[in-house]
C-alpha positions in Angstrom: -4.7 -20.2 -34.9 -2.0 -20.0 -32.3 -0.9 -16.8 -30.5 2.4 -16.9 -32.5 0.5 -17.1 -35.8 -1.9 -14.3 -34.8 -1.2 -11.3 -37.2 -2.3 -8.9 -34.5 0.1 -10.1 -31.8 2.1 -7.2 -30.5 -0.2 -4.6 -32.1 -1.5 -1.5 -30.3 -3.6 -2.0 -27.2 -7.2 -2.9 -27.7 -10.0 -0.3 -27.9 -11.8 -0.2 -24.6 -14.2 2.7 -25.2 -15.7 5.2 -27.5 -16.6 8.8 -26.6 -19.1 10.6 -28.9 -20.1 14.2 -29.3 -22.7 15.7 -31.6 -23.1 12.7 -33.9 -26.6 11.8 -35.0 -28.7 11.1 -31.9 -25.8 11.9 -29.5 -25.6 15.6 -28.7 -24.7 17.9 -25.9 -22.3 16.5 -23.3 -20.1 13.7 -24.7 -21.4 10.1 -24.3 -18.9 7.4 -23.2 -19.7 4.0 -24.6 -17.6 1.1 -23.0 -16.4 -1.6 -25.4 -15.7 -5.2 -24.2 -12.6 -7.3 -24.6 -14.5 -9.5 -27.1 -17.9 -8.8 -28.4 -19.8 -5.6 -27.5 -23.6 -5.8 -28.0 -25.6 -2.6 -28.2 -29.2 -3.1 -27.1 -32.2 -0.8 -26.8 -35.7 -0.2 -28.0 -36.3 0.9 -31.6 -34.7 4.3 -32.4 -32.7 4.3 -29.1 -29.6 5.0 -31.1 -27.9 1.6 -31.2 -27.4 1.9 -35.0 -26.1 5.5 -34.7 -23.5 4.5 -32.1 -22.4 1.5 -34.2 -22.0 3.6 -37.3 -20.0 6.3 -35.4 -17.6 3.6 -34.2 -17.2 2.2 -37.7 -16.8 5.8 -39.1 -14.2 6.7 -36.5 -12.0 3.8 -37.8 -12.9 4.0 -41.5 -12.3 7.2 -43.5 -14.3 5.8 -46.4 -17.5 6.1 -44.4 -18.5 9.6 -45.3 -19.8 12.1 -42.7 -22.7 13.9 -44.1 -23.6 17.1 -42.1 -27.2 17.0 -43.3 -27.6 13.5 -42.0 -25.0 13.1 -39.2 -25.1 16.4 -37.4 -27.9 16.5 -34.8 -30.6 19.0 -35.7 -30.4 20.5 -32.2 -26.8 21.3 -32.8 -26.7 22.6 -36.3 -24.8 25.8 -36.5 -22.7 25.2 -33.4 -21.9 21.5 -33.4 -18.5 19.9 -32.8 -19.0 16.4 -34.1 -16.3 13.9 -33.1 -15.4 10.5 -31.8 -12.6 9.5 -29.5 -11.2 6.0 -29.4 -9.9 5.0 -26.0 -7.3 2.3 -25.6 -6.4 -0.1 -22.8 -3.0 1.6 -22.5 -4.7 4.9 -21.5 -4.0 6.6 -24.9 -6.7 8.1 -27.1 -7.2 8.9 -30.8 -9.7 11.6 -31.8 -11.6 12.0 -35.0 -13.4 15.2 -35.8 -15.7 16.0 -38.7 -16.4 19.5 -40.0 -20.0 20.3 -39.2 -20.4 22.2 -42.5 -18.6 20.1 -45.2 -17.9 16.8 -43.3 -14.1 17.0 -43.7 -12.4 14.6 -41.4 -9.3 15.3 -39.2 -7.6 13.1 -36.7 -5.4 13.5 -33.7 -3.2 10.5 -33.3 -2.9 7.4 -35.3 -6.2 5.6 -36.0 -5.7 1.8 -36.1 -5.0 0.5 -39.6 -7.0 -2.2 -41.3 -10.3 -2.6 -43.1 -13.5 -2.1 -41.2 -16.1 -4.8 -42.0 -19.2 -2.7 -41.7 -22.4 -4.7 -42.1 -25.4 -2.5 -41.7 -28.9 -3.9 -42.5 -29.0 -2.0 -45.8 -25.8 -3.7 -47.2 -25.8 -7.0 -48.9 -23.3 -9.8 -48.7 -22.0 -8.7 -52.1 -21.5 -5.1 -50.9 -19.4 -6.4 -48.0 -17.2 -8.6 -50.2 -16.8 -6.0 -53.0 -15.6 -3.4 -50.5 -12.9 -5.7 -48.9 -9.2 -5.2 -49.7 -9.0 -8.6 -51.4 -8.0 -9.4 -55.0 -11.2 -10.9 -56.2 -9.7 -11.5 -59.6 -7.6 -14.2 -58.1 -9.5 -17.4 -58.0 -7.5 -18.7 -55.1 -8.5 -15.7 -53.0 -12.1 -16.1 -53.9 -12.1 -19.8 -53.2 -10.6 -19.3 -49.8 -13.1 -16.6 -48.9 -15.9 -18.9 -50.1 -14.6 -21.7 -48.0 -14.6 -19.5 -44.9 -18.1 -18.3 -45.6 -19.2 -21.9 -46.1 -17.6 -22.9 -42.8 -19.7 -20.3 -41.0 -22.9 -20.9 -43.0 -22.9 -24.6 -42.4 -22.9 -24.0 -38.7 -25.8 -21.6 -38.7 -28.0 -22.8 -41.6 -28.6 -26.6 -42.0 -28.2 -28.0 -45.4 -25.8 -25.5 -46.9 -23.8 -27.2 -49.6 -22.4 -24.5 -51.9 -20.9 -21.0 -51.5 -19.6 -19.3 -54.6 -18.1 -15.9 -55.0 -17.4 -14.4 -58.5 -14.9 -11.7 -59.5 -17.4 -8.9 -58.9 -17.9 -10.1 -55.3 -21.3 -11.6 -55.9 -22.0 -14.1 -53.1 -24.3 -17.1 -53.8 -25.2 -19.5 -51.1 -27.3 -22.6 -51.9 -28.8 -25.4 -49.9 -29.1 -29.1 -50.6 -32.4 -28.5 -52.5 -30.6 -26.1 -54.9 -32.4 -23.0 -53.4 -30.4 -19.8 -53.1 -30.5 -18.4 -49.6 -31.9 -14.9 -49.3 -29.4 -12.1 -48.9 -30.6 -10.8 -45.5 -30.0 -14.2 -43.9 -26.4 -14.5 -45.0 -25.2 -10.9 -44.4 -23.9 -11.6 -40.8 -22.6 -15.0 -41.9 -20.5 -13.4 -44.7 -19.2 -10.7 -42.4 -17.8 -13.3 -40.0 -16.3 -15.4 -42.9 -14.8 -12.2 -44.4 -13.2 -11.2 -41.2 -11.5 -14.6 -40.9 -10.4 -14.5 -44.5 -8.8 -11.1 -44.1 -6.8 -12.3 -41.1 -5.6 -15.3 -43.1 -4.6 -12.9 -45.9 -2.5 -10.9 -43.5 -5.0 -8.0 -43.5 -6.6 -8.3 -40.1 -9.6 -6.0 -39.9 -9.6 -2.9 -37.7 -13.1 -3.9 -36.5 -16.1 -6.0 -37.4 -19.4 -4.1 -36.9 -22.6 -5.9 -37.7 -26.0 -4.3 -37.3 -28.9 -6.7 -36.3 -27.1 -10.1 -37.0 -30.4 -11.9 -36.0 -32.4 -10.7 -39.0 -34.5 -13.6 -40.6 -32.9 -16.2 -38.4 -34.6 -18.6 -36.0 -33.7 -18.1 -32.3 -31.3 -21.1 -32.5 -29.6 -19.5 -35.5 -29.4 -16.2 -33.8 -27.6 -17.8 -30.8 -25.2 -19.5 -33.2 -24.3 -16.4 -35.0 -23.8 -14.5 -31.7 -21.5 -17.3 -30.5 -19.5 -17.1 -33.8 -19.1 -13.3 -33.3 -17.6 -14.0 -29.9 -15.3 -16.6 -31.4 -14.1 -14.4 -34.2 -13.3 -11.6 -31.8 -11.2 -14.0 -29.8 -9.6 -15.8 -32.7 -8.6 -12.6 -34.6 -8.3 -10.2 -31.7 -10.6 -7.9 -33.7 -13.0 -5.5 -32.0 -16.5 -6.8 -32.7 -19.6 -4.6 -32.2 -23.2 -5.5 -32.9 -26.6 -4.1 -32.4 -29.7 -6.2 -31.6 -33.3 -6.2 -30.6 -33.3 -9.9 -29.8 -32.3 -11.5 -26.5 -31.2 -14.6 -28.4 -28.4 -12.6 -30.1 -26.6 -11.9 -26.8 -24.1 -14.5 -25.9 -24.1 -15.5 -22.2 -20.3 -15.3 -21.8 -17.8 -13.2 -20.0 -16.3 -12.2 -23.3 -19.5 -10.3 -24.1 -20.2 -6.8 -22.9 -23.8 -5.6 -23.1 -24.4 -1.9 -23.4 -28.0 -0.7 -23.1 -28.8 2.6 -24.8 -31.9 4.8 -24.4 -33.1 8.1 -25.6 -34.3 10.7 -23.0 -37.3 12.9 -23.2 -35.6 15.3 -25.5 -34.3 12.6 -27.8 -30.7 12.4 -26.8 -29.0 8.9 -26.8 -27.2 8.0 -23.6 -25.9 4.8 -22.0 -28.5 3.3 -19.7 -26.3 0.6 -18.2 -23.7 -2.1 -18.9 -23.2 -5.8 -17.9 -21.1 -8.7 -18.9 -22.8 -11.4 -20.9 -22.7 -13.9 -18.1 -24.1 -11.5 -15.5 -27.7 -10.7 -14.7 -29.1 -8.6 -17.5 -32.7 -8.2 -16.3 -32.3 -4.4 -15.9 -30.8 -4.0 -19.3 -33.0 -6.4 -21.2 -36.2 -5.2 -19.6 -36.4 -2.5 -22.2 -35.6 -5.0 -25.0 -38.3 -7.5 -23.9 -40.8 -5.0 -22.5 -40.9 -7.0 -19.3 -37.8 -7.3 -17.0 -39.3 -10.6 -15.8 -38.6 -12.2 -19.2 -35.0 -11.1 -19.1 -34.7 -12.7 -15.7 -36.1 -15.9 -17.2 -33.4 -15.9 -19.8 -30.8 -15.4 -17.1 -32.1 -18.4 -15.3 -32.2 -20.6 -18.3 -28.5 -20.5 -18.6 -28.3 -21.4 -14.9 -30.6 -24.5 -15.1 -28.7 -27.5 -13.7 -27.9 -30.3 -16.1 -30.2 -32.6 -14.1 -33.2 -30.4 -14.7 -36.0 -32.6 -16.3 -38.5 -29.9 -16.8 -39.6 -26.3 -16.1 -42.9 -25.5 -14.5 -43.9 -21.8 -15.1 -46.5 -20.4 -12.7 -48.0 -17.0 -12.4 -46.5 -15.9 -9.1 -44.4 -16.8 -6.1 -47.4 -17.9 -4.0 -48.2 -20.6 -6.6 -44.7 -22.0 -6.2 -44.9 -21.8 -2.4 -48.2 -23.7 -2.4 -46.8 -26.4 -4.7 -43.8 -27.0 -2.5 -45.8 -27.0 0.8 -48.5 -29.2 -0.6 -46.0 -31.7 -2.0 -44.3 -31.8 1.4 -47.5 -32.4 3.3 -48.7 -35.1 0.9 -45.3 -36.8 0.9 -45.0 -36.1 -2.9 -41.6 -34.5 -2.9 -40.6 -36.8 -5.8 -43.0 -35.0 -8.1 -40.9 -31.8 -7.8 -37.4 -33.4 -7.8 -35.2 -31.8 -10.5 -38.2 -29.7 -11.6 -37.5 -26.0 -11.9 -40.5 -23.9 -10.8 -40.4 -20.4 -12.3 -42.8 -17.7 -11.1 -43.3 -15.2 -14.0 -45.3 -12.3 -12.5 -48.7 -12.7 -14.1 -50.5 -14.7 -16.7 -49.3 -13.1 -19.9 -45.8 -12.9 -18.4 -46.0 -16.6 -17.8 -47.1 -17.1 -21.4 -44.3 -15.0 -22.8 -41.7 -16.7 -20.5 -42.9 -20.1 -21.8 -42.4 -19.0 -25.4 -38.9 -17.7 -24.7 -38.0 -20.8 -22.7 -39.3 -23.3 -25.3 -37.2 -21.5 -27.9 -34.1 -21.1 -25.7 -34.0 -24.6 -24.2 -34.8 -28.2 -25.0 -36.0 -28.9 -21.5 -39.8 -29.7 -21.4 -42.0 -26.8 -20.3 -45.4 -26.7 -18.6 -47.4 -23.5 -17.9 -49.8 -23.6 -15.0 -52.4 -20.7 -15.0 -55.4 -19.5 -13.1 -58.7 -20.0 -15.0 -59.7 -16.4 -14.7 -59.8 -13.9 -17.6 -56.1 -13.2 -17.8 -55.2 -16.9 -17.5 -57.6 -17.9 -20.2 -56.2 -15.1 -22.5 -52.7 -16.4 -21.9 -53.8 -20.0 -22.5 -55.5 -19.0 -25.8 -52.3 -17.1 -26.9 -50.1 -20.1 -26.2 -52.4 -22.7 -27.9 -53.8 -20.8 -30.9 -50.8 -18.6 -31.8 -47.8 -20.6 -30.6 -48.9 -24.2 -30.9 -48.6 -25.2 -27.3 -50.3 -28.5 -26.6 -53.3 -28.2 -24.2 -52.8 -30.0 -20.9 -49.4 -31.3 -22.0 -47.7 -27.9 -22.2 -50.3 -25.5 -20.7 -53.0 -26.2 -18.2 -55.1 -24.4 -15.5 -56.0 -25.1 -11.9 -59.5 -25.8 -13.2 -58.3 -29.0 -14.9 -58.7 -30.9 -11.7 -62.4 -30.1 -11.6 -65.0 -31.7 -13.9 -66.0 -29.2 -16.6 -63.1 -26.8 -15.8 -65.2 -24.1 -14.2 -64.2 -20.5 -14.8 -62.7 -18.5 -12.0 -60.7 -21.3 -10.4 -57.4 -20.2 -8.9 -54.8 -22.0 -6.7 -56.8 -21.2 -3.5 -59.9 -23.0 -4.9 -58.0 -26.3 -4.7 -57.8 -26.2 -0.9 -60.5 -27.5 1.3 -62.6 -24.4 1.7 -63.3 -25.3 5.4 -59.6 -25.0 5.9 -59.5 -21.6 4.2 -62.5 -20.4 6.3 -60.7 -21.4 9.5 -57.6 -19.4 8.3 -59.7 -16.3 7.6 -61.5 -16.5 11.0 -58.1 -16.7 12.8 -56.4 -13.9 10.7 -59.4 -11.6 10.5 -61.2 -9.9 7.6 -58.0 -8.2 6.3 -56.9 -11.6 5.0 -59.8 -12.0 2.5 -61.9 -10.1 0.0 -64.8 -12.4 0.8 -66.2 -15.7 -0.5 -67.3 -16.1 -4.1 -69.5 -18.7 -5.8 -68.0 -19.9 -9.0 -69.9 -21.8 -11.8 -71.3 -25.1 -10.7 -71.7 -23.6 -7.2 -68.0 -24.0 -6.4 -67.0 -22.0 -3.4 -63.9 -19.8 -3.6 -62.4 -17.7 -0.8 -60.6 -14.7 -2.4 -57.5 -14.1 -0.3 -55.8 -10.7 -0.3 -52.1 -10.5 -1.2 -51.1 -10.3 2.5 -53.5 -13.1 3.2 -51.9 -15.4 0.6 -48.5 -14.7 2.0 -49.6 -15.5 5.5 -51.6 -18.6 4.4 -48.4 -20.2 3.0 -46.8 -20.3 6.5 -50.1 -21.2 8.2 -50.4 -24.3 5.9 -47.2 -25.8 7.4 -48.9 -26.5 10.7 -52.5 -26.8 9.9 -52.9 -28.6 6.5 -53.5 -32.3 6.5 -53.6 -34.7 3.5 -57.4 -34.8 3.6 -57.5 -31.1 2.9 -55.5 -31.5 -0.3 -57.4 -33.9 -2.5 -57.5 -31.4 -5.4 -53.8 -30.7 -5.1 -53.1 -34.4 -5.1 -54.9 -34.5 -8.5 -52.8 -31.6 -9.7 -49.6 -33.3 -8.7 -50.8 -36.3 -10.7 -51.2 -34.2 -13.8 -47.7 -32.8 -13.3 -46.3 -36.3 -13.0 -47.9 -37.2 -16.3 -46.1 -34.3 -17.9 -42.8 -35.0 -16.2 -42.9 -38.8 -15.7 -39.3 -39.4 -14.6 -39.6 -37.9 -11.1 
């Protein structure tokens, strides 16, 4: 669609913000929610208020969404609430909507943008969305065009879709190449996107598209595709698009996406915890979504992997990476690490979780390297038994270079222990917790955190190839996993 064909060209300035007061989980001082120039994604933990804010935005634009005081006025404000929503525009103008806290009557100050709001909460079906649209479903031409738009979206997201049919009552049926009907929750977001496009084509550009949890029932790859389509429809139709999500895969990594993190404080009030563009670092925002900010950082780094990357090696910590790089340099094995992205995760279970995310997010081969202590074995068991990671090919431990894989083996165990003892003598007792005896009588010097950091630099001038036989064997295993180095 060209700019000259765009039915919204020359319309009122775009909506850039929403200010809420005394609506559902928003109460007390007004809460300002910024809206992006394309897709706005509201993220947060369960019951953080993302759905409430999305509903309030849709309700501010759509008079047909009834304000029910018993449901929509915060309990803490009943009797003295002033529920309202203010739409803020790029021109600096504002339009305010107020609801009576007793009977829910709606009043507005200014002209609310016209157009149908495609409101797709999780409790609406695809048929609900179509039946509510201002389209003449009795006209077969209109129905067929809408079905074609939905099919165009569905075939991008769900492989094997061959038929989309819409009847005069708005019932939507989507079938695959086996003749199976696709379940309603899977097609709700797909139909919402197709409907928005069809409304534009019919000269009825929607005032907004608001989709709650577009990722429901979709594989991570499908979630990403739907998210990208939501960005595309916002650009193609110049329609404000707002979604909520609890999935990192439903957040497009583009500058056209604005991520707004919501959280509830100790008294239960929803507020904005932070914002970022989709292509900016989102670790702080997504930390609450993923429980571990390190995983969000992994997602940020996936999008930054160079095209030449041939594999990702996930290790527990930064010291593991430093050891690998120094050992490879000392042994003249730098080719083993060429075009290999080494990613410290911040612990064994964090490494496991990062591997799960990376394998779903990217086609680049992944290998997880763990200590063979209790946390490492638990992480390994999780990856192999629950997520189907292949032992030794996709997940291994430092103990794999020892016969029998003795328990307790960590990165430091691979060094010549005489070299480690020399380091401890030079640096003093503060560098070590002492020497342990692992199964099979294997010695292991347990370095402190500060000792490990100091040891990395010390290796540069003191380690010789003869001190690194076990590390040479480990690099051989890495070469087997990533053979093109």
